[in-house]
C-alpha positions in Angstrom: 131.8 99.1 107.7 128.6 97.3 108.1 125.9 98.7 105.7 121.9 97.8 105.6 120.1 99.1 102.8 116.6 98.6 103.8 113.6 98.0 101.3 110.4 98.8 102.4 108.7 96.3 100.4 109.0 93.5 98.2 113.2 92.8 97.0 111.9 90.2 94.1 110.4 93.2 92.1 111.8 94.3 88.8 112.1 98.0 89.1 114.5 100.7 89.4 114.7 100.8 93.3 115.8 97.2 93.5 118.4 97.2 90.9 119.9 100.8 92.5 120.1 99.0 96.1 121.8 96.0 94.0 124.6 98.2 92.2 124.7 100.2 95.8 125.5 97.2 97.6 127.8 95.5 95.0 129.8 99.1 94.7 129.7 99.0 99.0 131.5 95.4 98.6 134.0 96.2 96.2 135.0 99.1 98.1 135.8 96.5 101.2 132.8 97.6 103.3 129.9 94.6 104.5 126.7 95.5 103.1 123.4 93.8 104.0 119.6 94.1 102.3 117.1 94.5 104.3 113.9 93.8 102.9 109.8 93.8 104.2 109.3 90.4 101.9 110.1 88.2 98.8 108.2 86.1 96.5 108.4 83.7 93.6 111.6 82.6 95.5 112.4 80.5 97.9 114.6 81.7 101.1 117.3 79.4 100.7 117.7 80.3 97.1 117.1 84.6 97.2 120.5 85.3 97.4 121.6 83.5 94.8 118.5 84.8 92.6 119.3 88.0 93.6 122.5 87.8 92.0 121.8 86.8 88.8 118.5 88.7 88.1 120.4 92.3 88.5 123.7 90.8 87.1 126.0 91.1 89.9 129.3 89.7 90.4 129.4 89.5 93.8 126.7 87.4 96.4 125.1 90.0 99.1 123.3 88.8 101.8 119.9 89.7 102.0 117.4 89.2 105.0 113.5 89.6 104.9 110.4 90.0 107.1 108.7 87.4 106.0 107.9 85.3 102.9 104.9 86.6 100.5 103.7 89.9 100.1 100.4 91.8 100.3 98.1 93.4 103.0 97.5 96.8 104.3 99.9 99.7 104.4 99.0 99.4 108.5 100.2 96.2 108.2 103.2 96.5 106.3 103.9 99.2 109.3 103.1 96.8 111.9 105.4 94.2 110.1 108.3 96.8 110.1 108.2 98.2 113.8 107.2 94.9 115.5 110.1 92.7 113.6 112.6 95.2 111.4 113.8 96.1 114.8 114.7 92.6 115.9 116.1 91.4 111.9 118.5 94.4 112.1 119.8 93.2 115.6 120.0 89.4 114.2 121.5 90.5 111.3 124.5 92.8 113.5 123.6 95.9 111.7 121.8 98.0 114.6 125.0 98.6 116.6 125.7 102.6 116.4 125.2 104.6 119.3 122.7 106.8 118.9 125.1 109.7 119.3 126.7 108.7 116.0 125.6 108.7 112.5 127.9 108.2 109.2 126.9 110.4 106.5 127.5 109.8 103.0 129.6 112.5 100.8 129.9 112.4 96.9 132.9 114.6 95.7 132.5 115.6 92.4 135.8 116.7 91.3 137.5 112.7 92.1 133.8 111.3 91.0 134.3 108.8 94.4 132.3 108.0 97.0 134.1 110.0 100.6 132.8 108.7 103.9 132.7 110.7 106.9 131.8 110.2 110.3 130.5 113.0 112.0 129.0 113.8 116.1 126.1 114.3 116.0 125.1 116.1 119.3 122.7 114.6 121.8 118.9 115.9 122.3 
């Protein structure tokens, strides 16, 4: 399954959210899925080096594809919202992640007894 992990702001910051995204993406890849990280921006790293830098910065064994809306961060919350609204859906389509039909939604359940991640597909009634 192709899975997009979305980061609303910079993917190059060192914080708990980016570390969680890194570990979650690597976990999905190890389970045989195809994760991709989509972020608003990145700073201090060239576009062509971003995937390798992210792998090394977070101590991952696998490289996870990363797509960003722009190089360089900053701007108001209004400009961030505008970038996601205007460019985000185009980037998801380009990355090949926006292929699910509106009636179908994938949810993730954790099974506490087995300590594993189980995937369930559920149908959502049309509105």
